C-alpha positions in Angstrom: 72.2 -11.6 -45.4 70.0 -12.2 -48.6 70.9 -12.8 -52.3 69.1 -10.8 -55.1 67.2 -13.8 -56.2 65.8 -14.3 -52.7 64.8 -10.8 -52.2 63.1 -10.8 -55.6 61.0 -13.8 -54.7 60.0 -12.6 -51.2 59.2 -9.1 -52.4 57.8 -10.2 -55.6 55.1 -12.3 -53.6 54.5 -9.7 -50.9 54.0 -6.9 -53.5 51.6 -9.2 -55.3 49.6 -9.4 -52.1 49.9 -5.8 -51.3 48.4 -4.7 -54.4 45.9 -7.2 -54.6 44.6 -6.3 -51.1 44.7 -2.5 -51.7 44.8 -0.8 -55.0 43.0 -3.4 -57.1 39.9 -3.8 -54.8 37.9 -0.8 -55.9 37.5 -2.2 -59.3 35.5 -5.2 -58.2 34.2 -4.0 -54.7 33.2 -0.3 -55.2 29.8 -1.1 -56.6 28.7 -3.7 -53.9 30.4 -1.4 -51.2 28.2 1.6 -52.4 25.0 -0.4 -52.8 25.3 -2.1 -49.3 26.2 1.2 -47.7 23.6 3.2 -49.5 26.2 5.5 -51.3 27.0 6.4 -55.0 29.8 4.5 -56.6 31.8 7.6 -57.3 31.7 8.2 -53.3 33.7 4.9 -52.9 36.2 6.1 -55.4 36.5 9.3 -53.4 37.3 7.4 -50.3 39.9 5.7 -52.2 41.2 8.9 -53.4 41.6 9.9 -49.8 43.8 6.7 -49.2 46.1 7.9 -52.1 46.2 11.4 -50.7 47.6 9.9 -47.5 50.3 8.4 -49.4 51.1 11.9 -51.2 51.7 13.2 -47.7 53.7 10.5 -46.2 55.9 9.3 -49.2 59.1 11.4 -49.0 59.3 10.8 -45.1 58.9 7.1 -45.5 61.6 7.1 -48.3 64.0 9.1 -46.0 63.5 6.4 -43.1 64.2 3.5 -45.7 67.4 5.2 -46.9 68.6 5.5 -43.3 67.3 2.3 -41.7 66.3 -0.1 -44.5 62.9 -1.5 -45.6 62.1 -4.3 -43.4 60.7 -2.7 -40.4 58.6 -0.4 -42.8 57.4 -3.4 -44.7 56.4 -5.4 -41.6 54.5 -2.2 -40.2 52.7 -2.1 -43.6 51.3 -5.7 -43.1 49.8 -4.9 -39.7 48.3 -1.6 -41.0 46.9 -3.1 -44.2 45.4 -5.8 -42.2 43.8 -3.4 -39.8 42.5 -1.2 -42.6 41.0 -4.2 -44.4 39.3 -5.2 -41.2 38.1 -1.7 -40.6 36.6 -1.7 -44.2 34.8 -4.9 -43.4 33.2 -3.4 -40.3 32.4 0.0 -42.1 28.9 1.4 -41.7 28.2 4.6 -43.5 30.3 7.0 -45.5 32.4 8.4 -42.5 33.8 4.9 -41.5 34.4 4.1 -45.0 36.5 7.2 -45.5 38.3 6.5 -42.2 39.1 2.8 -43.2 40.5 3.9 -46.6 42.6 6.6 -44.9 44.1 3.8 -42.7 44.5 1.7 -46.0 46.6 4.6 -47.3 48.9 4.6 -44.6 49.5 0.9 -45.1 49.9 1.5 -49.1 52.4 4.4 -48.2 54.4 2.0 -46.1 54.3 -1.2 -48.2 54.0 -0.9 -52.0 56.6 -0.5 -54.7 58.4 2.7 -53.7 59.4 1.0 -50.5 60.2 -2.2 -52.0 62.5 -0.5 -54.7 64.2 1.7 -52.1 64.8 -1.5 -50.1 66.4 -3.1 -53.1 68.6 -0.1 -53.8 69.7 -0.2 -50.3 70.8 -3.8 -50.3 72.2 -3.8 -53.8 73.1 -0.3 -54.8 73.3 0.8 -58.5 72.8 -3.1 -59.3 69.3 -3.0 -58.1 67.7 -2.6 -61.6 67.6 -6.2 -62.2 66.0 -7.0 -58.8 63.5 -4.2 -59.3 62.5 -5.6 -62.7 62.4 -9.2 -61.1 59.9 -7.9 -58.5 57.7 -6.2 -60.9 57.7 -9.5 -62.9 56.1 -11.6 -60.2 53.8 -8.7 -58.9 52.5 -8.2 -62.4 50.1 -11.0 -61.7 48.6 -8.8 -58.7 45.4 -7.9 -60.8 45.1 -11.3 -62.5 45.0 -12.8 -59.0 43.1 -10.0 -57.1 40.1 -9.4 -59.4 38.9 -13.1 -59.8 39.6 -14.1 -56.1 37.9 -10.8 -54.8 34.9 -11.2 -57.2 34.4 -14.9 -56.3 34.7 -14.0 -52.4 32.3 -11.1 -52.9 29.8 -13.2 -55.0 29.6 -16.1 -52.6 30.2 -14.3 -49.1 30.0 -10.7 -49.7 32.4 -7.8 -50.0 33.0 -7.8 -46.3 34.3 -11.2 -46.3 36.4 -10.5 -49.4 38.1 -7.6 -47.3 38.7 -10.1 -44.3 40.1 -12.7 -46.8 42.9 -10.3 -47.8 43.5 -9.1 -44.3 44.3 -12.8 -43.5 46.6 -12.9 -46.4 48.6 -10.0 -45.0 49.2 -11.5 -41.8 49.6 -15.1 -42.8 51.4 -14.9 -46.1 53.2 -11.4 -46.3 54.0 -10.7 -42.8 56.4 -13.8 -42.4 58.1 -13.1 -45.6 59.0 -9.6 -44.5 60.3 -10.9 -41.3 63.0 -12.8 -43.2 64.4 -9.6 -45.0 67.6 -7.9 -44.0 67.4 -5.6 -41.1 68.8 -2.4 -42.5 70.6 -1.0 -45.8 73.9 -2.6 -46.9 73.1 -5.9 -45.2 72.4 -8.2 -48.2 75.9 -9.7 -48.2 76.6 -9.0 -51.8 79.6 -7.0 -53.2 78.0 -4.3 -55.1 77.9 -0.5 -55.7 76.2 0.7 -52.4 74.4 4.1 -52.5 76.5 7.1 -51.4 75.4 8.5 -48.0 75.0 12.0 -49.1 72.4 12.4 -52.1 73.4 13.7 -55.3 71.8 17.0 -56.5 70.4 16.2 -60.1 69.2 19.1 -62.2 65.9 20.4 -60.9 64.5 20.6 -64.2 65.0 17.1 -65.4 63.4 15.9 -61.9 60.3 18.0 -62.5 59.9 16.9 -66.1 60.2 13.2 -65.0 58.0 13.6 -62.0 55.3 15.5 -64.2 55.5 12.7 -66.9 55.3 10.1 -64.1 52.1 11.9 -62.8 50.4 11.7 -66.0 50.9 8.0 -66.2 50.2 7.4 -62.6 46.8 9.0 -63.3 46.1 6.5 -66.1 47.4 3.6 -64.1 45.1 4.4 -61.1 42.0 5.1 -63.2 42.2 2.0 -65.2 43.5 -0.1 -62.3 40.4 0.7 -60.4 37.9 0.7 -63.2 39.1 -1.3 -66.2 36.4 -4.0 -66.1 33.8 -1.1 -65.9 35.3 0.7 -68.8 35.3 -2.6 -70.9 31.6 -3.2 -70.1 30.9 0.4 -70.8 32.7 0.0 -74.4 30.6 -3.0 -75.3 31.9 -6.1 -73.4 29.5 -8.4 -71.5 30.4 -8.9 -67.8 32.2 -12.1 -68.5 34.1 -10.8 -71.5 35.1 -7.9 -69.4 36.8 -9.9 -66.8 38.4 -12.3 -69.4 39.9 -9.1 -71.1 40.9 -7.6 -67.7 42.6 -10.9 -66.8 45.0 -10.3 -69.7 46.5 -7.4 -67.8 48.6 -9.4 -65.6 50.1 -11.8 -68.2 50.7 -8.7 -70.5 52.5 -6.9 -67.7 54.6 -9.8 -67.1 55.4 -10.4 -70.7 56.5 -6.8 -71.2 58.6 -6.9 -68.1 60.3 -10.1 -69.4 61.1 -8.3 -72.6 62.6 -5.3 -70.6 64.6 -7.6 -68.6 66.0 -9.3 -71.6 66.9 -6.0 -73.2 68.0 -4.3 -70.1 71.6 -3.7 -71.1 70.4 -2.2 -74.3 67.3 -0.5 -73.5 67.6 2.7 -71.2 64.8 2.9 -68.6 63.8 6.1 -70.0 63.1 4.6 -73.5 61.2 1.9 -71.9 59.0 4.5 -70.2 58.4 6.2 -73.8 57.5 2.9 -75.1 55.2 2.4 -72.3 53.1 5.4 -72.7 52.5 4.8 -76.4 50.8 1.5 -76.0 47.4 2.6 -74.4 46.7 5.1 -77.4 47.4 2.3 -79.8 45.1 0.1 -78.0 42.3 2.8 -78.2 42.8 3.2 -81.8 42.3 -0.4 -82.3 39.0 -0.1 -80.3 37.7 2.8 -82.4 38.5 0.8 -85.7 37.3 -2.6 -84.6 34.8 -1.9 -81.9 34.4 -4.7 -79.1 36.7 -7.0 -80.9 39.5 -4.4 -80.1 38.8 -4.8 -76.2 41.2 -7.7 -75.7 44.0 -5.7 -77.3 43.1 -2.7 -75.3 43.4 -4.5 -72.1 46.7 -6.3 -73.2 48.3 -3.2 -74.4 47.4 -1.3 -71.3 48.8 -4.1 -69.3 52.1 -4.2 -71.3 52.4 -0.3 -71.0 51.5 -0.4 -67.3 54.2 -3.1 -66.8 57.0 -1.3 -68.4 56.1 1.9 -66.6 56.1 0.2 -63.3 59.6 -0.7 -64.0 60.6 2.7 -65.2 59.3 4.4 -62.0 61.9 2.6 -60.0 64.7 2.2 -62.6 64.6 5.6 -64.3 65.3 7.8 -61.3 68.2 5.3 -60.5 69.7 5.4 -64.0 69.4 9.0 -64.4 70.3 10.4 -60.9 72.2 7.7 -59.3 71.7 5.6 -56.0 72.5 8.3 -53.5 69.5 9.4 -51.4 67.3 7.2 -53.9 64.5 6.5 -51.4 63.9 10.2 -50.5 64.2 11.3 -54.1 61.8 8.5 -55.3 59.4 9.8 -52.8 59.7 13.3 -53.9 59.5 12.4 -57.5 56.4 10.3 -56.9 54.4 13.0 -54.9 52.8 14.5 -58.1 52.1 11.0 -59.3 50.4 10.1 -56.0 48.2 13.4 -56.1 47.3 12.4 -59.6 46.4 9.0 -58.6 44.2 10.2 -55.8 42.2 12.5 -58.2 42.1 10.1 -61.3 39.8 7.3 -60.1 37.0 9.8 -59.2 37.6 12.0 -62.1 37.5 8.9 -64.4 34.3 7.7 -62.8 32.8 11.3 -63.7 34.1 10.9 -67.2 32.6 7.4 -67.4 29.2 9.0 -66.5 29.6 11.1 -69.6 30.6 8.5 -72.0 33.2 5.4 -71.9 34.7 6.8 -75.1 35.3 10.3 -73.4 37.0 8.5 -70.4 39.2 6.4 -72.8 40.1 9.5 -74.8 41.1 11.3 -71.4 43.5 8.6 -70.5 44.8 8.6 -74.0 45.6 12.2 -73.8 47.5 11.9 -70.4 49.8 9.2 -72.1 50.6 11.6 -74.8 51.2 14.3 -72.4 53.8 12.2 -70.4 55.5 11.4 -73.8 55.8 15.1 -74.5 57.1 15.8 -71.0 59.8 13.1 -71.4 60.9 14.3 -74.8 63.6 16.9 -73.3 65.1 14.3 -71.1 68.2 12.4 -72.1 69.4 9.0 -71.3 72.9 10.7 -70.9 71.6 12.6 -67.9 73.4 10.4 -65.4 76.7 11.2 -67.1 76.2 14.9 -66.7 74.2 15.1 -63.3 
């Protein structure tokens, strides 16, 4: 038995720790990892890409398991696997062990990040899960704000290996106990809400493909900038201190955008929230081109706001368009192209950064505009006609 508020608070904290100890690590640790291991920095991002490829393969199957058995067991296992992966990273010597450790991290990420949390919420609260999904992302929006400074501080004073061990401890000491208090299976939250149907609906394939493709383009942007935003800002003219200060705006901007979405939830369809999200980074890039380094703070804030809205749309748009039946499995399928683009994007973005930070930024903007074009044929009335 759990209330929506309690579920939001617990998953919000554990998702914050999950992202802080996995997806946000390369932005700070890739360079020291590469230097210590005698590798090129893009090689570290290639290892991280391998982790994301693991999530591509495992996502739909994990989603089906959450639909049938609930999210608690999967989330508990994620804490153990992520801790093991972080310890393996801390012990890595050479490229092969680095790739193996990141592959283990990929398993932990597939088991423990947003898609599983969202599917768990839908299992507990049915079609009423949009509010809890937004609530979880509100709290977890601070993941980068927490992760980047703490990881940088630990790495500066104790080395990158100690930083990995610090986050392994957080998985076991903080996230694991919270996951142990969640309901054991779907439909056990104790709330009289609209439960998901046992048999999945069959939404139009074209609409699913358009949404999946749009999400893939935006996932590529999120993965690239989530892993390398401080490096991009430095490449565009910021000092290291200015880059970290600007990047620290991402978390608050995500939260403010999600608060706005929450306040407008009854009037703003998730699909329209996604359309707004994809427009914000190109606006920020335009400000950089017009005002130079002075626009970098705006770029970071607008990226954060757009990423915040998109994260909600990833969970709430499929729910609003296609209904709660078979949500976890469907979300896993919709996310597959996005996970593939996430796997490739950090490495490709690192190569683009080697050409020019402006080239890398323009490529990210092009991906945003592509996502907007893909969403154009979709209708907020889709759920009524599916």
